[in-house]
PADO-676632 format. One record per residue (C-alpha): chain; residue number from 1; x, y, z. Coordinates in nm, 3 decimals, always signed. Layout:
<atoms>
ATOM chain resi      xx      yy      zz
ATOM     A  NUM       X       Y       Z
...
</atoms>
This chain:
<atoms>
ATOM chain resi      xx      yy      zz
ATOM     A    1  +9.836 +10.970  +6.345
ATOM     A    2  +9.643 +10.608  +6.308
ATOM     A    3  +9.910 +10.478  +6.551
ATOM     A    4  +9.859 +10.758  +6.794
ATOM     A    5  +9.487 +10.700  +6.767
ATOM     A    6  +9.542 +10.320  +6.842
ATOM     A    7  +9.768 +10.421  +7.160
ATOM     A    8  +9.525 +10.653  +7.305
ATOM     A    9  +9.256 +10.359  +7.266
ATOM     A   10  +9.509 +10.125  +7.423
ATOM     A   11  +9.551 +10.358  +7.727
ATOM     A   12  +9.158 +10.359  +7.774
ATOM     A   13  +9.166  +9.975  +7.794
ATOM     A   14  +8.787 +10.015  +7.725
ATOM     A   15  +8.716  +9.643  +7.640
ATOM     A   16  +8.819  +9.546  +8.009
ATOM     A   17  +8.553  +9.719  +8.172
ATOM     A   18  +8.269  +9.798  +7.903
ATOM     A   19  +8.049  +9.524  +7.984
ATOM     A   20  +8.084  +9.526  +8.378
ATOM     A   21  +8.004  +9.906  +8.386
ATOM     A   22  +7.679  +9.819  +8.171
ATOM     A   23  +7.595  +9.574  +8.436
ATOM     A   24  +7.648  +9.813  +8.716
ATOM     A   25  +7.489 +10.101  +8.591
ATOM     A   26  +7.174  +9.923  +8.469
ATOM     A   27  +7.146  +9.752  +8.799
ATOM     A   28  +7.160 +10.086  +8.966
ATOM     A   29  +6.908 +10.216  +8.732
ATOM     A   30  +6.687  +9.926  +8.816
ATOM     A   31  +6.695  +9.992  +9.155
ATOM     A   32  +6.593 +10.363  +9.120
ATOM     A   33  +6.290 +10.248  +8.908
ATOM     A   34  +6.494 +10.415  +8.601
ATOM     A   35  +6.396 +10.330  +8.253
ATOM     A   36  +6.590 +10.340  +7.907
ATOM     A   37  +6.624 +10.715  +7.803
ATOM     A   38  +6.884 +11.025  +7.808
ATOM     A   39  +6.970 +11.024  +8.165
ATOM     A   40  +7.035 +10.657  +8.164
ATOM     A   41  +7.255 +10.717  +7.850
ATOM     A   42  +7.432 +11.017  +8.013
ATOM     A   43  +7.512 +10.834  +8.342
ATOM     A   44  +7.633 +10.511  +8.146
ATOM     A   45  +7.880 +10.734  +7.942
ATOM     A   46  +7.961 +10.911  +8.270
ATOM     A   47  +8.051 +10.577  +8.432
ATOM     A   48  +8.239 +10.446  +8.145
ATOM     A   49  +8.449 +10.763  +8.151
ATOM     A   50  +8.516 +10.737  +8.522
ATOM     A   51  +8.622 +10.368  +8.503
ATOM     A   52  +8.840 +10.488  +8.195
ATOM     A   53  +9.012 +10.772  +8.398
ATOM     A   54  +9.079 +10.470  +8.678
ATOM     A   55  +9.274 +10.260  +8.418
ATOM     A   56  +9.433 +10.546  +8.246
ATOM     A   57  +9.579 +10.662  +8.566
ATOM     A   58  +9.699 +10.310  +8.647
ATOM     A   59  +9.878 +10.283  +8.343
ATOM     A   60 +10.046 +10.628  +8.373
ATOM     A   61 +10.159 +10.551  +8.726
ATOM     A   62 +10.264 +10.184  +8.653
ATOM     A   63 +10.469 +10.255  +8.325
ATOM     A   64 +10.802 +10.220  +8.482
ATOM     A   65 +10.733  +9.903  +8.654
ATOM     A   66 +10.548  +9.774  +8.299
ATOM     A   67 +10.846  +9.883  +8.106
ATOM     A   68 +11.045  +9.578  +8.278
ATOM     A   69 +10.803  +9.312  +8.153
ATOM     A   70 +10.786  +9.270  +7.779
ATOM     A   71 +10.404  +9.172  +7.742
ATOM     A   72 +10.310  +9.469  +8.003
ATOM     A   73 +10.532  +9.702  +7.805
ATOM     A   74 +10.391  +9.606  +7.466
ATOM     A   75 +10.032  +9.663  +7.624
ATOM     A   76 +10.087  +9.969  +7.817
ATOM     A   77 +10.130 +10.277  +7.534
ATOM     A   78 +10.321 +10.494  +7.816
ATOM     A   79 +10.561 +10.199  +7.885
ATOM     A   80 +10.614 +10.115  +7.518
ATOM     A   81 +10.688 +10.488  +7.446
ATOM     A   82 +10.391 +10.537  +7.203
ATOM     A   83 +10.247 +10.803  +7.447
ATOM     A   84 +10.451 +11.054  +7.647
ATOM     A   85 +10.346 +11.049  +8.039
ATOM     A   86 +10.249 +11.417  +8.015
ATOM     A   87 +10.021 +11.361  +7.718
ATOM     A   88  +9.881 +11.056  +7.884
ATOM     A   89  +9.815 +11.262  +8.188
ATOM     A   90  +9.634 +11.521  +7.995
ATOM     A   91  +9.431 +11.272  +7.826
ATOM     A   92  +9.322 +11.124  +8.150
ATOM     A   93  +9.223 +11.465  +8.324
ATOM     A   94  +9.032 +11.533  +8.019
ATOM     A   95  +8.832 +11.204  +8.054
ATOM     A   96  +8.793 +11.281  +8.391
ATOM     A   97  +8.655 +11.644  +8.343
ATOM     A   98  +8.407 +11.509  +8.075
ATOM     A   99  +8.268 +11.227  +8.315
ATOM     A  100  +8.220 +11.513  +8.588
ATOM     A  101  +8.028 +11.735  +8.342
ATOM     A  102  +7.781 +11.444  +8.258
ATOM     A  103  +7.744 +11.345  +8.643
ATOM     A  104  +7.666 +11.718  +8.722
ATOM     A  105  +7.424 +11.722  +8.472
ATOM     A  106  +7.231 +11.453  +8.651
ATOM     A  107  +7.211 +11.642  +8.990
ATOM     A  108  +7.407 +11.646  +9.305
ATOM     A  109  +7.377 +11.274  +9.392
ATOM     A  110  +7.559 +11.156  +9.057
ATOM     A  111  +7.802 +11.446  +9.095
ATOM     A  112  +7.903 +11.359  +9.439
ATOM     A  113  +7.931 +10.960  +9.353
ATOM     A  114  +8.135 +11.057  +9.029
ATOM     A  115  +8.369 +11.308  +9.245
ATOM     A  116  +8.428 +11.023  +9.490
ATOM     A  117  +8.519 +10.796  +9.202
ATOM     A  118  +8.768 +11.044  +9.047
ATOM     A  119  +8.937 +11.086  +9.381
ATOM     A  120  +8.958 +10.707  +9.452
ATOM     A  121  +9.057 +10.637  +9.092
ATOM     A  122  +9.377 +10.872  +9.148
ATOM     A  123  +9.448 +10.730  +9.526
ATOM     A  124  +9.411 +10.405  +9.388
ATOM     A  125  +9.724 +10.384  +9.174
ATOM     A  126  +9.925 +10.710  +9.266
ATOM     A  127 +10.242 +10.616  +9.379
ATOM     A  128 +10.235 +10.876  +9.668
ATOM     A  129  +9.933 +10.669  +9.816
ATOM     A  130  +9.886 +10.341  +9.607
ATOM     A  131  +9.585 +10.210  +9.787
ATOM     A  132  +9.588  +9.907  +9.539
ATOM     A  133  +9.911  +9.793  +9.707
ATOM     A  134  +9.775  +9.856 +10.071
ATOM     A  135  +9.611  +9.541 +10.220
ATOM     A  136  +9.238  +9.573 +10.270
ATOM     A  137  +9.235  +9.925 +10.128
ATOM     A  138  +9.303  +9.748  +9.786
ATOM     A  139  +8.966  +9.555  +9.810
ATOM     A  140  +8.770  +9.831  +9.960
ATOM     A  141  +8.869 +10.096  +9.712
ATOM     A  142  +8.842  +9.849  +9.408
ATOM     A  143  +8.489  +9.746  +9.516
ATOM     A  144  +8.374 +10.111  +9.511
ATOM     A  145  +8.576 +10.249  +9.231
ATOM     A  146  +8.490  +9.993  +8.984
ATOM     A  147  +8.133  +9.874  +9.109
ATOM     A  148  +7.961 +10.048  +9.396
ATOM     A  149  +7.998 +10.410  +9.311
ATOM     A  150  +7.894 +10.334  +8.935
ATOM     A  151  +7.577 +10.175  +9.077
ATOM     A  152  +7.501 +10.489  +9.296
ATOM     A  153  +7.558 +10.722  +9.033
ATOM     A  154  +7.291 +10.549  +8.843
ATOM     A  155  +7.049 +10.473  +9.135
ATOM     A  156  +7.084 +10.850  +9.236
ATOM     A  157  +7.003 +10.958  +8.906
ATOM     A  158  +6.645 +10.834  +8.934
ATOM     A  159  +6.602 +10.783  +9.318
ATOM     A  160  +6.284 +10.599  +9.279
ATOM     A  161  +6.352 +10.292  +9.467
ATOM     A  162  +6.324 +10.161  +9.856
ATOM     A  163  +6.607 +10.028 +10.053
ATOM     A  164  +6.526  +9.652  +9.983
ATOM     A  165  +6.525  +9.749  +9.594
ATOM     A  166  +6.885  +9.900  +9.614
ATOM     A  167  +7.052  +9.680  +9.917
ATOM     A  168  +7.059  +9.341  +9.739
ATOM     A  169  +7.182  +9.437  +9.382
ATOM     A  170  +7.449  +9.690  +9.550
ATOM     A  171  +7.587  +9.407  +9.773
ATOM     A  172  +7.586  +9.189  +9.434
ATOM     A  173  +7.804  +9.423  +9.254
ATOM     A  174  +8.040  +9.502  +9.563
ATOM     A  175  +8.074  +9.121  +9.615
ATOM     A  176  +8.150  +9.043  +9.260
ATOM     A  177  +8.395  +9.304  +9.235
ATOM     A  178  +8.563  +9.206  +9.566
ATOM     A  179  +8.592  +8.837  +9.409
ATOM     A  180  +8.738  +8.986  +9.101
ATOM     A  181  +8.998  +9.162  +9.282
ATOM     A  182  +9.105  +8.879  +9.472
ATOM     A  183  +9.106  +8.684  +9.161
ATOM     A  184  +9.351  +8.916  +9.012
ATOM     A  185  +9.567  +8.918  +9.307
ATOM     A  186  +9.604  +8.534  +9.316
ATOM     A  187  +9.634  +8.522  +8.958
ATOM     A  188  +9.940  +8.761  +8.959
ATOM     A  189 +10.043  +8.626  +9.298
ATOM     A  190 +10.400  +8.491  +9.227
ATOM     A  191 +10.467  +8.795  +9.001
ATOM     A  192 +10.366  +9.050  +9.271
ATOM     A  193 +10.559  +8.874  +9.538
ATOM     A  194 +10.873  +8.916  +9.322
ATOM     A  195 +10.801  +9.255  +9.244
ATOM     A  196 +10.755  +9.331  +9.640
ATOM     A  197 +10.392  +9.435  +9.608
ATOM     A  198 +10.212  +9.397  +9.893
ATOM     A  199  +9.834  +9.341  +9.906
ATOM     A  200  +9.541  +9.155 +10.072
ATOM     A  201  +9.625  +8.825  +9.908
ATOM     A  202  +9.976  +8.862  +9.997
ATOM     A  203  +9.905  +8.947 +10.346
ATOM     A  204  +9.644  +8.648 +10.394
ATOM     A  205  +9.849  +8.401 +10.177
ATOM     A  206  +9.736  +8.189  +9.897
ATOM     A  207  +9.480  +7.940 +10.069
ATOM     A  208  +9.326  +8.200 +10.301
ATOM     A  209  +9.295  +8.472  +9.990
ATOM     A  210  +9.145  +8.172  +9.790
ATOM     A  211  +8.871  +8.109 +10.047
ATOM     A  212  +8.793  +8.475 +10.090
ATOM     A  213  +8.755  +8.503  +9.707
ATOM     A  214  +8.501  +8.192  +9.712
ATOM     A  215  +8.305  +8.373 +10.011
ATOM     A  216  +8.285  +8.679  +9.802
ATOM     A  217  +8.146  +8.473  +9.513
ATOM     A  218  +7.900  +8.302  +9.741
ATOM     A  219  +7.771  +8.637  +9.872
ATOM     A  220  +7.738  +8.787  +9.518
ATOM     A  221  +7.530  +8.464  +9.415
ATOM     A  222  +7.321  +8.496  +9.734
ATOM     A  223  +7.255  +8.866  +9.649
ATOM     A  224  +7.130  +8.775  +9.302
ATOM     A  225  +6.881  +8.524  +9.445
ATOM     A  226  +6.737  +8.774  +9.684
ATOM     A  227  +6.724  +9.043  +9.405
ATOM     A  228  +6.530  +8.798  +9.182
ATOM     A  229  +6.345  +8.576  +9.424
ATOM     A  230  +6.258  +8.803  +9.703
ATOM     A  231  +6.298  +9.181  +9.597
ATOM     A  232  +6.181  +9.046  +9.246
ATOM     A  233  +6.395  +9.352  +9.113
ATOM     A  234  +6.541  +9.139  +8.822
ATOM     A  235  +6.282  +8.913  +8.593
ATOM     A  236  +6.377  +8.537  +8.601
ATOM     A  237  +6.377  +8.551  +8.225
ATOM     A  238  +6.667  +8.792  +8.242
ATOM     A  239  +6.880  +8.519  +8.430
ATOM     A  240  +6.785  +8.255  +8.206
ATOM     A  241  +6.873  +8.466  +7.899
ATOM     A  242  +7.195  +8.541  +8.091
ATOM     A  243  +7.274  +8.149  +8.160
ATOM     A  244  +7.182  +8.075  +7.774
ATOM     A  245  +7.407  +8.339  +7.602
ATOM     A  246  +7.701  +8.260  +7.851
ATOM     A  247  +7.671  +7.892  +7.753
ATOM     A  248  +7.679  +7.996  +7.399
ATOM     A  249  +7.970  +8.216  +7.449
ATOM     A  250  +8.176  +7.982  +7.648
ATOM     A  251  +8.100  +7.624  +7.514
ATOM     A  252  +8.430  +7.599  +7.333
ATOM     A  253  +8.610  +7.697  +7.650
ATOM     A  254  +8.454  +7.404  +7.845
ATOM     A  255  +8.718  +7.153  +7.805
ATOM     A  256  +8.977  +7.398  +7.908
ATOM     A  257  +8.789  +7.509  +8.220
ATOM     A  258  +8.723  +7.137  +8.301
ATOM     A  259  +9.058  +7.024  +8.286
ATOM     A  260  +9.232  +7.305  +8.462
ATOM     A  261  +9.455  +7.226  +8.758
ATOM     A  262  +9.355  +7.538  +8.988
ATOM     A  263  +9.054  +7.738  +9.067
ATOM     A  264  +9.181  +8.029  +8.892
ATOM     A  265  +9.222  +7.867  +8.582
ATOM     A  266  +8.884  +7.691  +8.600
ATOM     A  267  +8.718  +8.041  +8.632
ATOM     A  268  +8.891  +8.239  +8.388
ATOM     A  269  +8.768  +8.088  +8.084
ATOM     A  270  +8.408  +8.174  +8.193
ATOM     A  271  +8.424  +8.513  +8.335
ATOM     A  272  +8.418  +8.732  +8.039
ATOM     A  273  +8.146  +8.514  +7.866
ATOM     A  274  +7.931  +8.552  +8.189
ATOM     A  275  +7.988  +8.922  +8.201
ATOM     A  276  +7.907  +8.998  +7.850
ATOM     A  277  +7.606  +8.764  +7.849
ATOM     A  278  +7.456  +8.967  +8.163
ATOM     A  279  +7.524  +9.291  +8.010
ATOM     A  280  +7.337  +9.186  +7.706
ATOM     A  281  +7.042  +9.031  +7.898
ATOM     A  282  +7.005  +9.339  +8.103
ATOM     A  283  +7.021  +9.568  +7.799
ATOM     A  284  +6.746  +9.342  +7.645
ATOM     A  285  +6.522  +9.414  +7.964
ATOM     A  286  +6.586  +9.769  +7.959
ATOM     A  287  +6.500  +9.778  +7.584
ATOM     A  288  +6.187  +9.563  +7.598
ATOM     A  289  +5.933  +9.836  +7.690
ATOM     A  290  +6.096 +10.049  +7.433
ATOM     A  291  +6.129  +9.801  +7.146
ATOM     A  292  +5.757  +9.772  +7.040
ATOM     A  293  +5.748 +10.166  +6.998
ATOM     A  294  +6.065 +10.153  +6.779
ATOM     A  295  +5.935  +9.865  +6.556
ATOM     A  296  +5.613 +10.054  +6.506
ATOM     A  297  +5.806 +10.373  +6.388
ATOM     A  298  +6.009 +10.175  +6.158
ATOM     A  299  +5.722  +9.967  +6.006
ATOM     A  300  +5.538 +10.325  +5.959
ATOM     A  301  +5.833 +10.476  +5.797
ATOM     A  302  +5.912 +10.145  +5.571
ATOM     A  303  +5.744 +10.171  +5.220
ATOM     A  304  +5.594  +9.822  +5.140
</atoms>
């Protein structure tokens, strides 16, 4: 039983997207003038489930290919035989159903955004369509599926912000997602070529794809600057906290990054620390107004 539960957990691959979904959801909520409360928690859980569905479908559909590579076969519980394809599909659609119920509880806007996410999640990995192996469509679907639609679901849960308040943070999460997709394609470039996988990086070539990846990163950074200094959506202290936490989490990886021979190897050690740091800083921002009340209640309930 324990082994089966562990296999189900592996299928969700929750640790790979947990923090990034926090970022996209909280930025969407901030753009919609939302605050910490049940609606935000519900849409965050819905977004986690939606992205989880995408990763689960990907593993089920990629199981035959992953079985040919020992490392991937060990990670993928369907390839390793720990879960049957039928059971994995059942789990995937149960997760999708749970997400849709939560989205629907927040209104039509989040429901439509969530439904679009579910459809894209299936088309992205389905062997009948396989958007992830279609140049240009791989980038567009990845950006919407793993960033834009989560942002919109959270924003539409509150709908309190103006166009300038949501445009720049939406551009931020889309650009970073596009950067991430090209990073992954360049990281797996040689293996994908051998496997005959066709995507944007393989169509453009390594050099052009690298240039485009850096362009999206710069667009993301520019959008962050606009969100902080012009729109004033994100307080400066949140960024300073993100930088401090990222430095604390990644200082041991600094020598490896500085001595790396390629941009991919230089960026890789710092991506997850920055992601974790940004999620924690945004959570601290949202919890800030709520913290004094909680501290007061704890103090009143604590016998001295």
